[in-house]
DSSP file (Angstrom, degrees, kcal/mol; ACC not computed):
  #  RESIDUE AA STRUCTURE BP1 BP2  ACC     N-H-->O    O-->H-N    N-H-->O    O-->H-N    TCO  KAPPA ALPHA  PHI   PSI    X-CA   Y-CA   Z-CA
    1    1 A M              0   0    0      0, 0.0     2,-0.4     0, 0.0     0, 0.0   0.000 360.0 360.0 360.0 128.2  118.7  110.7   71.1
    2    2 A K        -     0   0    0      2,-0.0     2,-0.4     0, 0.0     0, 0.0  -0.766 360.0-177.0 -96.3 141.4  115.9  111.0   68.5
    3    3 A E        -     0   0    0     -2,-0.4     2,-0.6     0, 0.0     0, 0.0  -0.960  21.1-138.5-140.3 119.9  114.3  108.0   67.0
    4    4 A L        -     0   0    0     -2,-0.4     3,-0.1     1,-0.1    -2,-0.0  -0.676  18.6-178.6 -80.6 120.9  111.6  108.3   64.3
    5    5 A L        -     0   0    0     -2,-0.6     2,-0.2     1,-0.4    -1,-0.1   0.494  54.3 -80.1 -97.8  -6.4  108.8  105.7   65.0
    6    6 A G        -     0   0    0      2,-0.0     2,-0.4    16,-0.0    -1,-0.4  -0.801  46.9 -71.8 137.4-177.5  106.7  106.6   62.0
    7    7 A T        -     0   0    0     -2,-0.2     2,-0.3    -3,-0.1    -3,-0.0  -0.969  46.0-170.8-119.1 132.0  104.2  109.1   60.7
    8    8 A Y        -     0   0    0     -2,-0.4     2,-0.4    11,-0.0    -2,-0.0  -0.938  16.0-135.0-131.2 147.7  100.7  109.0   62.0
    9    9 A K        -     0   0    0     -2,-0.3    11,-0.4     1,-0.0     2,-0.1  -0.796  24.0-120.7-102.2 138.8   97.4  110.7   61.1
   10   10 A T        -     0   0    0     -2,-0.4     2,-0.3     9,-0.1     9,-0.2  -0.383  28.0-164.9 -71.4 156.1   95.1  112.3   63.7
   11   11 A R  E     -A   18   0A   0      7,-1.9     7,-2.9    -2,-0.1     2,-0.3  -0.992  24.8-105.3-141.8 151.1   91.5  111.1   64.0
   12   12 A K  E     +A   17   0A   0     -2,-0.3     2,-0.3     5,-0.2     5,-0.2  -0.555  31.8 179.1 -78.5 135.8   88.4  112.5   65.6
   13   13 A N  E >   -A   16   0A   0      3,-3.0     3,-1.4    -2,-0.3     2,-0.4  -0.799  64.5 -59.9-137.3  88.9   87.4  110.8   68.9
   14   14 A G  T 3  S-     0   0    0     -2,-0.3    -1,-0.0     1,-0.2    -2,-0.0  -0.602 119.2 -19.6  67.2-122.4   84.3  112.6   70.2
   15   15 A N  T 3  S+     0   0    0     -2,-0.4    -1,-0.2    -3,-0.1     2,-0.2   0.208 129.8  75.7 -97.1  14.0   85.3  116.2   70.8
   16   16 A S  E <  S-A   13   0A   0     -3,-1.4    -3,-3.0    -5,-0.0     2,-0.4  -0.737  74.6-124.5-120.8 165.7   89.0  115.4   70.8
   17   17 A M  E     -A   12   0A   0     -2,-0.2     2,-0.3    -5,-0.2    -5,-0.2  -0.924  27.0-159.2-109.1 140.4   91.8  114.5   68.3
   18   18 A S  E     -A   11   0A   0     -7,-2.9    -7,-1.9    -2,-0.4     2,-0.4  -0.910  11.3-164.0-120.6 147.6   93.7  111.2   68.8
   19   19 A I        -     0   0    0     -2,-0.3     2,-0.2    -9,-0.2    -9,-0.1  -1.000  27.1-124.4-126.0 128.2   97.1  110.1   67.5
   20   20 A T        -     0   0    0    -11,-0.4    -2,-0.0    -2,-0.4   -10,-0.0  -0.490  16.7-147.5 -74.4 138.2   97.9  106.4   67.7
   21   21 A V        -     0   0    0     -2,-0.2    -1,-0.0     6,-0.0     6,-0.0  -0.933  21.3-124.3-105.0 123.1  101.0  105.4   69.6
   22   22 A P    >   -     0   0    0      0, 0.0     3,-2.0     0, 0.0     5,-0.4  -0.309  13.0-124.3 -66.0 147.3  102.7  102.3   68.2
   23   23 A K  G >  S+     0   0    0      1,-0.3     3,-2.0     2,-0.2     4,-0.2   0.825 108.6  70.0 -57.4 -32.5  103.4   99.4   70.5
   24   24 A S  G 3  S+     0   0    0      1,-0.3    -1,-0.3     2,-0.1    -3,-0.0   0.644  80.9  75.7 -64.2 -12.9  107.1   99.6   69.5
   25   25 A A  G <  S-     0   0    0     -3,-2.0    -1,-0.3     2,-0.1    -2,-0.2   0.658 104.0-127.1 -73.0 -13.4  107.3  102.9   71.4
   26   26 A G    <   +     0   0    0     -3,-2.0     2,-0.5     1,-0.3    -2,-0.1   0.746  57.6 145.7  76.8  24.8  107.3  100.9   74.6
   27   27 A I        -     0   0    0     -5,-0.4    -1,-0.3    -4,-0.2     2,-0.1  -0.826  38.8-141.0 -97.9 132.3  104.4  102.7   76.3
   28   28 A S    >   -     0   0    0     -2,-0.5     3,-1.2     1,-0.1     2,-0.1  -0.429  30.3 -85.8 -86.7 163.3  102.1  100.7   78.5
   29   29 A E  T 3  S+     0   0    0      1,-0.2    -1,-0.1    -2,-0.1     0, 0.0  -0.417 109.9  18.6 -66.4 143.7   98.3  101.0   78.7
   30   30 A N  T 3  S+     0   0    0      1,-0.2    -1,-0.2    -2,-0.1     2,-0.1   0.585  82.7 147.6  69.4  16.5   97.0  103.7   81.2
   31   31 A E    <   -     0   0    0     -3,-1.2     2,-0.4     1,-0.0    -1,-0.2  -0.501  42.7-131.1 -71.7 151.4  100.3  105.6   81.4
   32   32 A T        -     0   0    0     15,-0.4    15,-2.6    -2,-0.1     2,-0.3  -0.879  24.9-176.5-112.1 139.8   99.8  109.4   81.9
   33   33 A F  E     -B   46   0B   0     -2,-0.4     2,-0.3    13,-0.3    11,-0.0  -0.959  19.9-137.1-132.3 148.9  101.5  112.1   79.9
   34   34 A S  E     -B   45   0B   0     11,-3.0    11,-2.3    -2,-0.3     2,-0.5  -0.750  20.7-141.6 -97.9 154.7  101.5  115.9   80.1
   35   35 A L  E     +B   44   0B   0     -2,-0.3     2,-0.3     9,-0.2     9,-0.2  -0.978  21.0 177.5-123.2 125.9  101.3  117.8   76.8
   36   36 A E  E     -B   43   0B   0      7,-2.4     7,-3.1    -2,-0.5     2,-0.7  -0.920  25.2-138.8-122.9 150.4  103.3  121.0   76.1
   37   37 A K  E     +B   42   0B   0     -2,-0.3     2,-0.5     5,-0.2     5,-0.2  -0.945  27.4 178.3-109.9 112.1  103.5  123.2   73.1
   38   38 A V  E >   -B   41   0B   0      3,-2.8     3,-2.4    -2,-0.7    -2,-0.0  -0.959  68.5 -24.6-120.8 116.9  107.1  124.2   72.6
   39   39 A D  T 3  S-     0   0    0     -2,-0.5    -1,-0.2     1,-0.3     3,-0.1   0.864 127.9 -49.2  50.3  40.5  108.1  126.4   69.5
   40   40 A G  T 3  S+     0   0    0      1,-0.3     2,-0.4    -3,-0.0    -1,-0.3   0.434 117.5 114.9  83.4  -1.6  105.1  125.1   67.7
   41   41 A N  E <   -B   38   0B   0     -3,-2.4    -3,-2.8     2,-0.0     2,-0.5  -0.817  65.4-129.2-102.8 141.7  105.8  121.4   68.5
   42   42 A L  E     -B   37   0B   0     -2,-0.4     2,-0.5    -5,-0.2    -5,-0.2  -0.807  27.0-168.5 -88.2 124.5  103.7  119.2   70.6
   43   43 A V  E     -B   36   0B   0     -7,-3.1    -7,-2.4    -2,-0.5     2,-0.5  -0.968   6.2-161.7-119.3 119.5  105.8  117.5   73.3
   44   44 A Y  E     -B   35   0B   0     -2,-0.5    -9,-0.2    -9,-0.2    -2,-0.0  -0.859  10.1-175.5 -98.5 132.8  104.4  114.7   75.4
   45   45 A R  E     -B   34   0B   0    -11,-2.3   -11,-3.0    -2,-0.5     2,-0.1  -0.989  28.7-113.3-127.8 135.9  106.2  113.9   78.7
   46   46 A P  E     -B   33   0B   0      0, 0.0     2,-0.3     0, 0.0   -13,-0.3  -0.408  31.3-143.2 -65.4 142.4  105.4  111.0   81.1
   47   47 A T        -     0   0    0    -15,-2.6   -15,-0.4    -2,-0.1     2,-0.3  -0.815  18.9-107.9-107.0 149.5  104.1  112.1   84.4
   48   48 A K        -     0   0    0     -2,-0.3     2,-0.7     1,-0.1   -15,-0.0  -0.581  26.7-137.1 -75.8 131.6  104.9  110.4   87.7
   49   49 A Q        +     0   0    0     -2,-0.3    -1,-0.1     1,-0.1   -18,-0.0  -0.824  29.4 168.8 -91.0 114.2  102.0  108.5   89.2
   50   50 A D        +     0   0    0     -2,-0.7    -1,-0.1     1,-0.0     3,-0.1   0.250  50.3  96.1-105.6  10.4  101.8  109.2   92.9
   51   51 A N    >>  -     0   0    0      1,-0.1     4,-2.0     2,-0.0     3,-1.2  -0.860  54.3-167.1-106.5 105.3   98.4  107.5   93.4
   52   52 A P  T 34>S+     0   0    0      0, 0.0     6,-1.2     0, 0.0     5,-0.8   0.716  87.2  62.2 -64.9 -19.2   98.8  103.9   94.6
   53   53 A W  T 345S+     0   0    0      1,-0.2     3,-0.1     4,-0.1    -2,-0.0   0.809 111.9  37.0 -73.5 -28.0   95.2  103.2   93.9
   54   54 A K  T <45S+     0   0    0     -3,-1.2    -1,-0.2     1,-0.1    -5,-0.0   0.771 111.7  55.5 -94.8 -29.4   95.7  104.0   90.2
   55   55 A D  T  <5S-     0   0    0     -4,-2.0    -1,-0.1     1,-0.0    -2,-0.1   0.445 110.8-112.3 -88.2   3.5   99.2  102.5   89.7
   56   56 A G  T > 5S+     0   0    0     -4,-0.4     3,-1.5    -5,-0.2     4,-0.3   0.534  75.6 132.8  86.1   7.3   98.2   99.0   91.0
   57   57 A Q  T 3 <S+     0   0    0     -5,-0.8     3,-0.3     1,-0.3    -4,-0.1   0.859  82.1  36.3 -60.4 -35.1  100.3   99.1   94.1
   58   58 A F  T >  S+     0   0    0     -6,-1.2     3,-1.1     1,-0.2    -1,-0.3   0.197  83.6 113.6-100.4  15.5   97.4   97.9   96.2
   59   59 A K  T <  S+     0   0    0     -3,-1.5    -1,-0.2     1,-0.3    -2,-0.1   0.885  90.9  23.1 -55.7 -45.5   95.9   95.6   93.6
   60   60 A D  T 3  S+     0   0    0     -4,-0.3    -1,-0.3    -3,-0.3     2,-0.2   0.123  91.4 132.3-109.8  19.3   96.6   92.4   95.6
   61   61 A H    <   -     0   0    0     -3,-1.1     2,-1.1     1,-0.1     3,-0.2  -0.519  54.3-135.5 -77.0 138.4   96.8   93.9   99.1
   62   62 A D     >  +     0   0    0     -2,-0.2     4,-1.2     1,-0.2     3,-0.1  -0.763  28.4 171.7 -96.5  90.6   94.8   92.1  101.8
   63   63 A F  H  > S+     0   0    0     -2,-1.1     4,-2.3     1,-0.2    -1,-0.2   0.797  75.6  61.3 -71.6 -29.8   93.1   94.9  103.7
   64   64 A R  H  > S+     0   0    0      1,-0.2     4,-2.3     2,-0.2    -1,-0.2   0.902 102.8  52.0 -63.3 -39.1   91.0   92.5  105.8
   65   65 A K  H  > S+     0   0    0      1,-0.2     4,-2.3     2,-0.2    -1,-0.2   0.890 108.1  51.4 -64.9 -37.6   94.2   91.0  107.2
   66   66 A D  H  X S+     0   0    0     -4,-1.2     4,-2.2     2,-0.2    -2,-0.2   0.914 108.9  50.6 -63.4 -42.1   95.3   94.5  108.1
   67   67 A M  H  <>S+     0   0    0     -4,-2.3     5,-3.4     1,-0.2     4,-0.3   0.904 111.0  48.6 -63.4 -40.7   92.0   95.2  109.9
   68   68 A Q  H ><5S+     0   0    0     -4,-2.3     3,-1.0     3,-0.2    -1,-0.2   0.912 110.6  51.0 -63.1 -42.4   92.4   91.9  111.9
   69   69 A K  H 3<5S+     0   0    0     -4,-2.3    -2,-0.2     1,-0.3    -1,-0.2   0.875 114.9  42.2 -63.2 -37.4   95.9   92.8  112.8
   70   70 A L  T 3<5S-     0   0    0     -4,-2.2    -1,-0.3    -5,-0.1    -2,-0.2   0.421 111.3-122.8 -87.4   1.0   94.8   96.2  114.1
   71   71 A E  T < 5 +     0   0    0     -3,-1.0     2,-0.7    -4,-0.3    -3,-0.2   0.910  58.9 154.0  53.9  45.1   91.7   94.6  115.7
   72   72 A F      < -     0   0    0     -5,-3.4     2,-1.0    -6,-0.1    -1,-0.2  -0.909  27.3-171.3-107.3 107.3   89.6   96.9  113.7
   73   73 A D    >   -     0   0    0     -2,-0.7     3,-2.1    -3,-0.1     4,-0.1  -0.728  19.2-148.3-102.7  84.8   86.1   95.4  113.1
   74   74 A I  T 3  S+     0   0    0     -2,-1.0    -2,-0.0     1,-0.3    -7,-0.0  -0.251  78.1  16.4 -61.0 133.3   84.6   97.9  110.6
   75   75 A G  T 3  S+     0   0    0      1,-0.0    -1,-0.3     0, 0.0    -2,-0.0   0.225 114.6  73.3  91.4 -13.6   80.9   98.3  110.9
   76   76 A N    <   +     0   0    0     -3,-2.1    -2,-0.1     2,-0.1     2,-0.1   0.083  63.0 134.2-118.7  22.6   80.7   96.8  114.4
   77   77 A E        -     0   0    0      1,-0.1     3,-0.0    -4,-0.1    -5,-0.0  -0.376  57.4-116.5 -72.5 151.9   82.2   99.6  116.4
   78   78 A K        -     0   0    0      1,-0.1    -1,-0.1    -2,-0.1    -2,-0.1  -0.673  37.1 -99.6 -85.7 144.4   80.5  100.7  119.7
   79   79 A P        -     0   0    0      0, 0.0    -1,-0.1     0, 0.0     3,-0.0  -0.361  33.3-172.7 -64.1 142.0   79.1  104.3  119.8
   80   80 A V        -     0   0    0     -2,-0.0     2,-0.1    -3,-0.0    -2,-0.0   0.755  67.2  -5.2-104.7 -35.1   81.4  106.7  121.6
   81   81 A G  S    S-     0   0    0      0, 0.0     0, 0.0     0, 0.0     0, 0.0   0.075 113.9 -37.5-128.1-124.6   79.2  109.8  121.7
   82   82 A K  S    S+     0   0    0     -2,-0.1     3,-0.0     2,-0.0     2,-0.0  -0.248  73.3 159.4-108.3  42.6   75.8  110.8  120.3
   83   83 A E        -     0   0    0      1,-0.1     2,-0.6     0, 0.0     0, 0.0  -0.330  45.6-115.3 -63.3 146.9   76.1  109.1  117.0
   84   84 A N        -     0   0    0      2,-0.0     2,-0.4    -2,-0.0    -1,-0.1  -0.751  30.5-156.8 -81.8 123.8   72.8  108.4  115.2
   85   85 A L              0   0    0     -2,-0.6     0, 0.0     1,-0.1     0, 0.0  -0.873 360.0 360.0-103.1 136.0   72.3  104.6  114.9
   86   86 A F              0   0    0     -2,-0.4    -1,-0.1     0, 0.0    -2,-0.0   0.438 360.0 360.0 -83.4 360.0   70.1  103.3  112.2
């Protein structure tokens, strides 16, 4: 289904050209898209984010609690071999 959201003018942004996407398009900030040229038309497609550090999956995760649970005391490990100690 095609839906016309309006007509927009490009603008120069550094060495790139930008087109404003209206809020009514339902696109959130920081979404990632791929760009294809198909029969002379520019086609933007959303890309799947597989990086939990970028998509906010670990935003509120308590890593210190994980370290305590695993009894992992980062920075206070005992040397095992011939590590250089400062």
